[in-house]
N, C-alpha and C positions, 0 to 999 in steps of 0.2 A: 643159593650157594650150597655145594656139597664138600664136604671134608671127606676125602677118600685116604683111608689109611691102609695100604697094602704094600708089602715089601716085594712081592713078586712083579717084575716090570710088565711081563707079558698080561698078566691079569688086569693090572693097572690100565694098561692101553687098549684092553678090550672094553673095560667099563667106560673109559674116558671116550673112545671112538662110538660105542653105542650109544651113548647120552647125546654125543654130537650129531650123530646121524638122525636120531629120533626127536631131536630138539627138546631132550629132557631137563636140560640145565644148563644156564648160560655160562657158568662158571665153577670149575672144579678145583679144589686145591689138594694137591696130593703129596702125601708125605709116607714115608716109608719105615717109619719104626714107632712105637710106641710112646717113647719118651718125647720124640718132635711133636706127636698128637697132643699130648699133654701141655707141652710147652705151647702150642698154637693155642688150644682151648684155654687154658689158664693165664694166657697172654704173659708168658714169662720168656726170658732171653730175647730172641729177635722178633718175638711177636708181641711186643707191649704195647705197641699203637693199634688201637682199635680200628680205625680206619684201614690199616693195611692187614688185619686180621679180623674181619668181621665174623660174627657168630653164623656158623652154619644152620642151614634150614634141614640139614640131612647129614648124619655120619654114616658112611659106610666103613664097618671095621672088621678087618680079617682079626684071626685069634692068634696064629703062631707069626709073632712079631719078634723082631730083634729089641734088645734094651729093656722094653716093658711089654709084657704079653697084654694080649688083646683084652683078655678077661678082666686083668688089673686096670684098664684103660676105661673098660666099661663101668667097672665098680666106682672108680674116681668120678667119672661123669654124672652116674646116678645118685652120688652123694654130694654133688656141688650143687647147690641151691640154684646157682645162675645157668647151669647147663643141664640140668635134669630133665627139663621139659623138651629137649632137642630129641628127636627120634633117632635111635640107633639101631641100625639093621646089621647084624652080624652076617657077612659074606665071607664063607670059609671052605675049605675042601674037607673039614673034619665032619663026620656023621657021628662021633662018640657020643654015645649016651650021657657021660658025665659033662663033655663041653655043652651040650644042649640044657642039661639041667641048671648048670653053673650060670649060662646065658640068662636063661629065665630067672634063676635066683636074684641076678643082678640088675634085673628089669629092662633087658633088651626089648626092643619093639617088635623085632622080627627076627629069625634063624634062617638063613638060606644057605644050601650047600651049593656050589660051584660045580655046574656039569662040565663033564670032561669034553664034550662036543662042543665045537665053537658056535655052530649055529644055534645049539640050546642056550650056551652062555649069552650070546646076544638077544635071544628072544626072553630070556631072564630079566637082562639089563632093561630092555624095552618095557616091559610089564612093572618091573621095579619103579622107574622112572614115572611111568604113566600113574601109578598108584601114589607113590609117597608125594610126587612133584606136582601132580595133576588133581587127582580126586581127594586126596586127604588134605584136610584143613588142620593145620597145627594151631593148637589154641594160644601159643604163645607169639606166634608171629602172624596170626591173621591170615590175610590173603598176600602177603608180602611178595613181591616177585623174586623168583631165585636167580 
């Protein structure tokens, strides 16, 4: 399962369609702001039931988010014992050096810049799904299906 944290509906749709076309993930849970992402991950508010809010195998995290910034979400994830083993891939439009540095300082597992071209974006999603959900083995999840 993938948690997609993306406020741009067009970008979210590209990610979800690309993963579906390439059979990269069986389930994607999409949220549009950092506060809701933290509620989901920390099982607060509407997400207290673990059966309805399972831990993701991968988090795709935009940086420029409403309510709570993506870097703050990343920081919280990596400081929380139950969450820190979940791979977090920053998927953003920002190429700013400070954003890359902060994401690395907060232990992002990868930093990807969204291509402007649709075909390049879908190619990136195919490769990302293949690597993180196919080739990569998460030591905390073993070979659990996504």
